[in-house]
N, C-alpha and C positions, 0 to 999 in steps of 0.2 A: 503494499498499499504506499503510495505518496507521501512523503514527510508532512505536506500542508494538508492532505485529508486526514493524516493522522491526528494531526492537531484539531481540525474540524471536529471530528469526530470525538475526540475526548473532552474537547469544550463544548459541544451539545450535549454530551453525557451529563456533564456539570452542571448545566444550565437547566436539562431537563429534570434531573434530580431535585433542584430546588423547586422545582413546579409539582413535586410529589409523584413522578415517573420515576420507575427503577433506571439505572444509568444505563442498560443495555439499551433502552427504549431510545435513549439520545443517540447513544452510537448509531443505532439502526437509522434511525432519522438523519443524523448528519452525513454518514456513508451515503444514503439514497439522496439526499440533497445535493452531495458534491459530483454526482454523476447522472448522466443521461440513461444509464443501461438498467435492464432489468435483470433482477437476482432471485434466484430460490433460494428457499429456506436454507438449504445446504450450503450454498455459497456464501450467503451472509452468515452464518455459524462459522465458516472457515475462514473468512476474510476479518470477523470479529473476534475470532477466539473465543466463542460463547456456545453453549450446548444449543443444539437444534431445539430442543423443549422450550428452553427460553426466548430463543428468537422467535419462533413460533407465536407463544403467548405475547410477546411484546408487539410483534408486527400485527396481530389482530387488535391490540389496544391502539395503536397508531392509526390503525384502519378506522377505528371507531372515532377516533380523534379527527379525523379528515384530513390527516398528516402523510400518507401514503395510500396507494390503492393496491389492491390484488389483480394482476393481468392472467390472462391465459397464453400459453405458448401452444401453437399448432403442435399435434403430436405427443405432446407432454403432458401427463396426468399431475405433476407437481403444482404447488401454487407458488407464483414468481410475483414479485412485487417492485414498485417503482413508486417515487415521489409523485404525491399530487401535483396535477397540472399547476395548481394555483393553492398551495397548502394553507397559505396566510387566510384568504378567504373562507377556504373550507374549514378552519379550525375556528374561524369567527362563527361560521352558520352553523356548526356543532355546540358550540358555546351557547349561541341565541337559543339554541332547543332546549338545552339545559335551563337558561335565565326564563323563557316560557313557562317551564313546569316549576319553576320557582314561584313566579308569579303567581300562578294559580293556588299553589300551597298558602303562599302569603295571605291571598285573598281571602280562602276559605277560612284560614285561621283568624282573619281578622272580625268575620263574620261570627264567628263563634266563640272566639275568647271572651272570658269573665270581665277580667281587668282591661280597663279603658287605656293603661300604659302599654300593656301587650297590645291592644289590639292599633293603637299609634304605630307602634315599632313595626308591625305586619304592613300597614299603610306606606309607610315609608319607605319599607323594604320593595314593595311593589311598585312604588311609583318610581325608585331608585332604578330596579332592573328594567322596567317598561322604558324609562328613559334611555339605559344603556343598550336595550336593544334596537331602538328608533336610531341612535347615533351610530352604532354598529351598521345598519342599514345606509345611513348616509356615508359612511365613509367608506364602505364597499362602492358606492354609487362613486364617489370623489376619485377611487383607485382607479375604476374602469376609465372614468372620463382620464385621468393623468396617463393612462396606459395607450389609450387611443389618441391623445394628443401626442405622445411620444414616436407611437406608430406613424402618425401621419406626417411627424416633423422629419422623421429617417425615412419616410417614404416606404416603408417596409409592410409587406402582407403578413403580419404575424398574426395570426389567428387570436382571438380573444375569446377565450372558452369560459361560457357561465358556468358557475359551480352547480353540482344538483342540488336542486329542492330552492333555487335562487330564483 
């Protein structure tokens, strides 16, 4: 593995660990982020010197977070992975889904809690997360506009893929 890639992999491992993920999840993400290739679980385990079971578990987690995606290779029954086309938007979309669930929980609790202070905290939490969802939508729209403008300025025909569920 290239030294620059190795440094990225290890730095992503530490960053992801701070976010509550296992280090190997950060390593997988960093490695896939650094390359345009598709890798099997076996390839990832070998490159990252990790067990296939650990790589498999963490690849599924990263897939659920919208960071990587599973792809098929014609004639091969194994699972292969690559970085998501726009992992940043995907991660925000996944987070927005969690925040929507939280808003529902907060709203239900606000209606049923007996204490006024608890209801007020639930109302604040629901309003905050609703604002967060809206602001993320606006951020994603600005991100798309920025990318379109950069593509137009460069005269490139780089496809802008809309995230799933967007």
